[in-house]
The first five atom37 places (N, CA, C, CB, O) and aatype in JSON, in Angstrom:
{
  "aatype": [12, 10, 3, 2, 3, 14, 19, 9, 17, 0, 12, 10, 2, 0, 9, 11, 6, 10, 11, 9, 6, 2, 3, 11, 10, 11, 11, 0, 2, 11, 7, 19, 15, 3, 11, 3, 11, 1, 9, 1, 1, 10, 11, 7, 15, 13, 15, 8, 10, 9, 4, 13, 15, 14, 13],
  "atom_mask": [
    [1, 1, 1, 1, 1],
    [1, 1, 1, 1, 1],
    [1, 1, 1, 1, 1],
    [1, 1, 1, 1, 1],
    [1, 1, 1, 1, 1],
    [1, 1, 1, 1, 1],
    [1, 1, 1, 1, 1],
    [1, 1, 1, 1, 1],
    [1, 1, 1, 1, 1],
    [1, 1, 1, 1, 1],
    [1, 1, 1, 1, 1],
    [1, 1, 1, 1, 1],
    [1, 1, 1, 1, 1],
    [1, 1, 1, 1, 1],
    [1, 1, 1, 1, 1],
    [1, 1, 1, 1, 1],
    [1, 1, 1, 1, 1],
    [1, 1, 1, 1, 1],
    [1, 1, 1, 1, 1],
    [1, 1, 1, 1, 1],
    [1, 1, 1, 1, 1],
    [1, 1, 1, 1, 1],
    [1, 1, 1, 1, 1],
    [1, 1, 1, 1, 1],
    [1, 1, 1, 1, 1],
    [1, 1, 1, 1, 1],
    [1, 1, 1, 1, 1],
    [1, 1, 1, 1, 1],
    [1, 1, 1, 1, 1],
    [1, 1, 1, 1, 1],
    [1, 1, 1, 0, 1],
    [1, 1, 1, 1, 1],
    [1, 1, 1, 1, 1],
    [1, 1, 1, 1, 1],
    [1, 1, 1, 1, 1],
    [1, 1, 1, 1, 1],
    [1, 1, 1, 1, 1],
    [1, 1, 1, 1, 1],
    [1, 1, 1, 1, 1],
    [1, 1, 1, 1, 1],
    [1, 1, 1, 1, 1],
    [1, 1, 1, 1, 1],
    [1, 1, 1, 1, 1],
    [1, 1, 1, 0, 1],
    [1, 1, 1, 1, 1],
    [1, 1, 1, 1, 1],
    [1, 1, 1, 1, 1],
    [1, 1, 1, 1, 1],
    [1, 1, 1, 1, 1],
    [1, 1, 1, 1, 1],
    [1, 1, 1, 1, 1],
    [1, 1, 1, 1, 1],
    [1, 1, 1, 1, 1],
    [1, 1, 1, 1, 1],
    [1, 1, 1, 1, 1]
  ],
  "atom_positions": [
    [[92.56, 105.92, 90.59], [91.77, 104.85, 90.57], [91.0, 104.68, 90.04], [91.42, 104.58, 91.25], [90.08, 104.66, 90.85]],
    [[90.49, 104.45, 88.8], [88.69, 104.59, 88.42], [87.83, 103.83, 89.08], [88.25, 104.18, 86.97], [88.07, 102.74, 89.6]],
    [[86.65, 104.5, 89.04], [85.41, 103.76, 89.63], [85.16, 102.83, 88.71], [84.12, 104.6, 89.91], [85.48, 103.16, 87.57]],
    [[84.41, 101.19, 88.9], [84.1, 100.62, 88.5], [82.85, 100.58, 88.11], [84.48, 100.09, 88.9], [82.47, 99.6, 87.47]],
    [[81.85, 101.77, 88.43], [80.18, 101.99, 88.14], [80.35, 101.99, 86.63], [79.35, 103.62, 88.81], [81.17, 102.62, 85.96]],
    [[79.06, 100.82, 86.09], [79.32, 100.7, 85.04], [78.95, 102.1, 83.96], [78.74, 99.49, 84.85], [79.25, 102.08, 82.77]],
    [[78.23, 103.31, 84.64], [78.22, 104.1, 83.62], [79.22, 104.97, 83.24], [77.34, 104.67, 83.71], [79.32, 105.55, 82.16]],
    [[80.09, 105.05, 84.37], [81.38, 105.68, 84.12], [81.44, 104.74, 82.7], [82.74, 105.5, 85.47], [81.09, 105.09, 81.57]],
    [[81.96, 103.54, 83.09], [82.19, 102.77, 81.49], [81.54, 102.63, 80.14], [82.2, 101.61, 81.61], [82.05, 102.26, 79.09]],
    [[80.57, 102.93, 80.34], [79.8, 103.26, 79.08], [80.11, 104.99, 78.53], [78.03, 102.99, 79.51], [80.35, 105.58, 77.48]],
    [[79.96, 105.22, 79.71], [80.08, 107.18, 78.96], [81.9, 106.81, 78.59], [79.75, 109.27, 80.83], [82.39, 107.43, 77.65]],
    [[82.59, 106.02, 79.2], [84.57, 106.11, 78.08], [84.14, 105.7, 77.0], [86.25, 104.85, 78.48], [84.45, 106.21, 75.92]],
    [[83.11, 104.41, 77.16], [83.33, 103.58, 75.36], [82.54, 104.45, 74.47], [82.53, 101.7, 75.08], [82.72, 104.19, 73.28]],
    [[81.6, 105.53, 74.74], [80.82, 106.44, 74.08], [81.65, 106.93, 73.42], [80.08, 107.31, 74.73], [81.72, 106.81, 72.19]],
    [[82.59, 107.71, 74.28], [83.66, 108.8, 73.87], [84.57, 108.29, 72.84], [84.55, 109.28, 75.08], [84.92, 109.01, 71.91]],
    [[85.03, 106.86, 72.98], [85.67, 106.24, 72.3], [85.37, 106.27, 71.05], [85.74, 105.28, 72.7], [86.01, 106.73, 70.11]],
    [[83.57, 105.35, 71.12], [83.29, 105.76, 69.55], [82.96, 107.45, 68.62], [81.99, 104.92, 69.36], [82.92, 107.74, 67.42]],
    [[82.83, 107.98, 69.46], [82.72, 109.63, 69.08], [83.79, 110.03, 68.33], [82.72, 110.63, 70.32], [83.78, 110.73, 67.31]],
    [[84.97, 109.39, 69.06], [86.07, 110.38, 68.83], [86.28, 109.31, 67.26], [87.63, 110.54, 70.35], [86.51, 109.67, 66.11]],
    [[86.12, 108.28, 67.71], [86.53, 107.47, 66.1], [85.22, 108.23, 64.91], [86.2, 105.08, 66.27], [85.65, 109.08, 64.14]],
    [[84.16, 107.98, 64.85], [83.25, 108.66, 64.07], [83.94, 110.27, 63.57], [81.83, 108.76, 65.02], [83.95, 110.71, 62.42]],
    [[84.52, 110.96, 64.87], [84.54, 112.57, 64.11], [85.86, 111.99, 63.33], [84.82, 114.37, 65.35], [85.83, 111.98, 62.1]],
    [[86.76, 111.61, 63.87], [88.3, 111.57, 62.69], [87.61, 110.89, 61.9], [89.99, 110.72, 63.07], [88.5, 110.8, 61.04]],
    [[86.53, 110.18, 61.34], [86.37, 110.01, 60.13], [85.44, 110.79, 59.77], [86.19, 108.88, 59.8], [85.46, 110.7, 58.54]],
    [[84.5, 111.62, 60.1], [84.14, 112.64, 59.38], [85.21, 113.72, 59.17], [83.01, 113.13, 59.95], [85.2, 114.42, 58.15]],
    [[86.09, 113.85, 60.06], [87.09, 115.14, 59.66], [87.72, 114.68, 58.15], [88.57, 115.39, 60.97], [87.66, 115.47, 57.21]],
    [[88.27, 113.44, 58.01], [89.06, 112.82, 57.31], [88.49, 112.97, 55.93], [89.26, 111.51, 57.8], [89.05, 113.39, 54.92]],
    [[87.1, 112.49, 56.09], [85.85, 112.7, 54.75], [86.33, 114.37, 54.39], [83.61, 112.55, 55.46], [87.0, 114.69, 53.41]],
    [[85.91, 115.11, 55.23], [85.49, 116.44, 55.24], [86.83, 116.95, 54.94], [84.77, 116.98, 56.57], [86.56, 117.98, 54.31]],
    [[87.87, 116.88, 54.99], [89.45, 117.04, 54.47], [89.67, 116.67, 52.45], [90.52, 115.53, 55.62], [90.29, 117.38, 51.66]],
    [[89.01, 115.51, 52.18], [88.8, 115.27, 51.25], [87.82, 116.42, 49.97], [0.0, 0.0, 0.0], [88.16, 116.96, 48.92]],
    [[86.45, 116.39, 50.79], [85.93, 117.43, 50.03], [86.49, 118.86, 49.83], [84.8, 117.57, 50.49], [86.06, 119.71, 49.05]],
    [[87.45, 118.96, 50.59], [87.84, 120.6, 50.85], [88.77, 120.63, 49.67], [88.71, 121.1, 52.51], [88.98, 121.57, 48.9]],
    [[89.33, 119.28, 49.68], [90.37, 119.68, 48.34], [89.97, 119.24, 47.47], [91.72, 119.3, 48.23], [90.23, 120.04, 46.56]],
    [[89.33, 118.23, 46.99], [88.63, 118.14, 45.66], [87.6, 119.97, 45.44], [87.37, 116.39, 45.82], [87.41, 120.56, 44.38]],
    [[87.2, 120.37, 46.71], [86.62, 121.72, 46.25], [87.69, 122.65, 45.39], [86.14, 122.57, 47.59], [87.59, 123.16, 44.27]],
    [[89.03, 122.67, 46.61], [89.98, 123.43, 45.7], [90.23, 123.25, 44.6], [90.97, 123.5, 45.99], [90.32, 124.14, 43.76]],
    [[90.41, 121.95, 44.37], [91.18, 121.74, 42.44], [90.0, 121.93, 41.73], [91.95, 119.86, 41.78], [90.21, 122.23, 40.55]],
    [[88.49, 121.84, 42.13], [87.61, 122.3, 41.21], [87.17, 124.0, 41.27], [86.41, 121.37, 41.4], [86.36, 124.26, 40.38]],
    [[87.52, 125.18, 42.11], [87.81, 126.42, 41.85], [89.1, 126.68, 41.38], [87.56, 127.11, 42.85], [89.27, 127.83, 40.98]],
    [[90.27, 125.76, 41.3], [91.35, 126.39, 40.59], [90.63, 126.02, 38.9], [93.12, 125.58, 41.06], [90.58, 126.96, 38.11]],
    [[90.15, 124.74, 38.5], [90.42, 124.52, 37.53], [89.14, 125.21, 36.78], [90.79, 123.18, 37.44], [89.07, 124.83, 35.61]],
    [[87.94, 126.29, 37.24], [87.12, 126.89, 37.18], [87.89, 128.38, 36.67], [86.38, 126.7, 38.41], [87.73, 128.99, 35.61]],
    [[88.47, 128.59, 37.44], [89.07, 129.38, 37.19], [90.41, 129.89, 36.23], [0.0, 0.0, 0.0], [90.6, 131.04, 35.85]],
    [[91.33, 128.64, 35.93], [91.69, 128.91, 34.84], [90.62, 128.41, 33.57], [92.99, 128.39, 34.84], [91.07, 128.61, 32.44]],
    [[89.91, 128.08, 33.62], [88.73, 128.21, 32.25], [87.26, 129.61, 31.96], [87.74, 126.54, 32.5], [86.39, 129.79, 31.1]],
    [[87.7, 130.33, 33.24], [86.73, 131.46, 33.1], [86.88, 132.19, 32.26], [86.61, 132.19, 34.0], [85.94, 132.92, 31.95]],
    [[88.26, 132.29, 31.48], [88.03, 133.57, 30.41], [87.7, 132.62, 29.33], [89.48, 134.75, 30.02], [88.01, 133.22, 28.3]],
    [[87.2, 131.34, 28.98], [86.36, 130.92, 28.07], [85.24, 130.65, 28.11], [86.65, 130.22, 27.67], [84.56, 129.95, 27.35]],
    [[84.91, 131.36, 29.32], [83.09, 131.43, 29.37], [82.37, 132.64, 29.49], [82.47, 130.71, 30.58], [82.35, 133.31, 30.52]],
    [[81.78, 132.92, 28.46], [80.8, 134.11, 28.17], [79.75, 134.1, 29.12], [80.15, 134.07, 26.75], [79.25, 133.0, 29.38]],
    [[79.24, 135.31, 29.81], [77.78, 134.85, 30.36], [77.12, 136.16, 29.53], [77.5, 134.81, 32.42], [77.87, 137.14, 29.56]],
    [[76.16, 136.33, 28.95], [75.35, 137.05, 28.18], [73.84, 137.26, 28.89], [75.31, 136.33, 26.84], [73.0, 136.36, 29.0]],
    [[73.7, 138.36, 29.25], [71.88, 138.7, 29.72], [71.14, 137.95, 29.03], [71.17, 140.24, 29.42], [70.29, 137.35, 29.68]],
    [[71.18, 137.7, 27.52], [70.39, 137.41, 26.48], [70.58, 135.76, 26.02], [70.76, 138.46, 25.35], [69.93, 135.31, 25.08]]
  ]
}
């Protein structure tokens, strides 16, 4: 049985809130990662069109 100590309940609620925030950040990070992969793929397909000159 769980102790009814208010500190325990506060810690449990904080853990729940942190999990929600962590899940949101993971989802956002995946979105950014997917966009990065698409950009890198596009960059690779256009790399033959870009000519870099030292002058």
